[in-house]
Structure formats: structure tokens, C-alpha cells
C-alpha positions as CSV (number, residue, x, y, z in Angstrom):
1,M,1.2,11.3,7.4
2,A,-1.0,13.6,9.3
3,S,-3.3,15.8,7.7
4,T,-2.5,19.1,6.0
5,P,-2.2,22.3,8.7
6,R,-4.9,25.6,8.1
7,L,-3.2,27.1,5.3
8,T,-3.4,30.6,7.1
9,K,-1.8,33.7,6.0
10,P,1.5,33.3,8.6
11,T,1.8,29.4,7.7
12,I,1.8,30.0,3.9
13,A,4.8,32.7,4.5
14,V,6.2,30.0,7.0
15,L,6.5,27.4,3.8
16,E,7.1,30.1,1.4
17,A,10.3,30.6,3.3
18,L,10.8,27.0,3.8
19,I,10.5,26.4,0.1
20,A,12.9,29.0,-1.0
21,S,15.6,27.5,1.5
22,S,18.3,24.9,0.6
23,A,20.4,22.2,1.6
24,Q,23.1,25.0,1.6
25,S,21.9,27.2,3.0
26,P,18.9,26.2,5.1
27,A,16.3,28.4,7.5
28,W,17.2,29.3,10.8
29,G,14.3,30.5,13.0
30,L,14.8,34.8,12.9
31,S,16.0,34.5,9.4
32,I,12.3,32.4,8.9
33,C,10.6,35.4,10.8
34,R,12.5,38.0,8.5
35,D,11.5,36.3,5.4
36,A,7.9,35.8,6.2
37,D,7.6,39.1,7.8
38,L,6.3,37.2,11.0
39,G,7.7,37.5,14.9
40,P,8.7,34.9,17.1
41,G,5.3,34.3,18.6
42,T,3.8,33.2,15.2
43,V,6.9,31.6,14.1
44,Y,7.8,29.2,16.3
45,P,4.5,27.7,17.1
46,I,3.9,27.4,13.4
47,L,7.3,25.5,13.0
48,D,6.3,23.1,16.4
49,R,2.7,22.1,14.2
50,L,4.7,21.9,11.0
51,S,7.4,19.2,12.7
52,E,4.2,16.7,14.4
53,R,3.3,16.5,10.9
54,G,6.5,15.4,9.7
55,W,6.4,18.3,7.3
56,V,9.9,19.8,8.8
57,K,13.0,18.4,10.3
58,S,15.2,20.8,12.4
59,W,18.6,20.6,13.8
60,D,20.9,22.8,16.0
61,E,24.2,24.3,14.6
62,T,27.3,22.5,15.4
63,S,29.9,24.9,13.7
64,P,31.8,27.5,15.5
65,H,29.6,30.9,15.8
66,P,31.6,33.6,18.0
67,G,29.2,35.8,19.7
68,R,26.0,34.6,19.1
69,P,24.1,31.5,19.9
70,A,24.1,28.9,17.7
71,R,21.0,28.8,15.8
72,R,18.1,26.1,15.1
73,Y,18.2,25.3,11.1
74,Y,14.6,24.1,9.9
75,E,13.9,22.1,6.6
76,L,11.0,20.5,5.3
77,T,11.6,16.8,4.8
78,G,10.9,15.4,1.1
79,A,7.4,14.3,1.6
80,G,7.1,18.1,3.5
81,R,8.2,20.0,1.0
82,M,5.6,17.6,-1.5
83,Q,2.9,18.3,0.5
84,A,3.6,21.6,1.3
85,T,4.4,22.7,-2.6
86,E,0.6,20.0,-2.9
87,A,-1.2,22.3,-0.5
88,L,-0.5,26.0,-2.1
89,E,-0.3,25.2,-5.9
90,A,-4.0,23.5,-4.9
91,R,-5.0,26.6,-2.4
92,Q,-3.6,28.8,-5.6
93,T,-6.3,26.8,-8.1
94,R,-9.2,27.4,-5.7
95,R,-8.0,30.9,-5.3
96,S,-8.3,31.6,-9.1
97,R,-11.5,30.1,-9.6
98,L,-13.0,31.9,-7.4
99,G,-11.3,35.7,-9.2
100,L,-9.5,36.3,-5.6
101,G,-5.9,36.6,-7.8
102,L,-2.4,35.5,-6.5
103,G,-2.3,35.6,-2.5
104,L,1.0,36.2,-1.3
105,A,4.0,35.9,-3.7
106,G,2.6,35.3,-6.7
107,G,2.0,31.4,-6.1
108,V,4.8,28.6,-6.1
109,S,6.8,27.7,-8.2
């Protein structure tokens, strides 16, 4: 498995949006943009980098979708979810030791 990506604020926001999604309610590109409060020009390159590292898998919507294009869904892989959670927790621990507070979204649950 490749190295941990640089945990910039946008990357953290995308990871948190992916962690909050589930198999029953998967995240799609524009929902991640909305949840992370970021534009597609920021979100899609992050998703590409996470996919290259094996953290994220994606697939196209196959059910009917009248009146709109098919969605592309994104989900953390098992290893990706574990590594993302560990990386965010380690970051939070470092920030707490430095007295920098909780950061984005109050940490990882």
C-alpha cells in the first residue's frame, strides 16, 4: 500500500465526507463537494490521488437516473478506511499535544 497522502485541510474534508458515507448511502462526486464545502476542481484531484493509493474505489450508477447524468460513487476501501482513520487520529493526537485544538469537524469518530 502506498504512503499516506498529505493531510491538507481539503484532503481531510474529503476523507471525513467519505468516512461519513456508507454502503447504503454512498458518496458521489457532487455530494462530497457539498459535504466538504469544496469545489469540484479541488475534490476530484483528491479523489484521484486517494484512488491511486488504493484508499478509494469508485463505480458508475447503474440504476435509472432520469433527468440527470449517471453518478459516480466513491467509497473508502477497507484498507483505505483503516488508514484514513489512523492518519486522522494521529493528526488529531499531534494537534492536541501542541495545543492546537480539535481541527475540522471535531476529530474522527
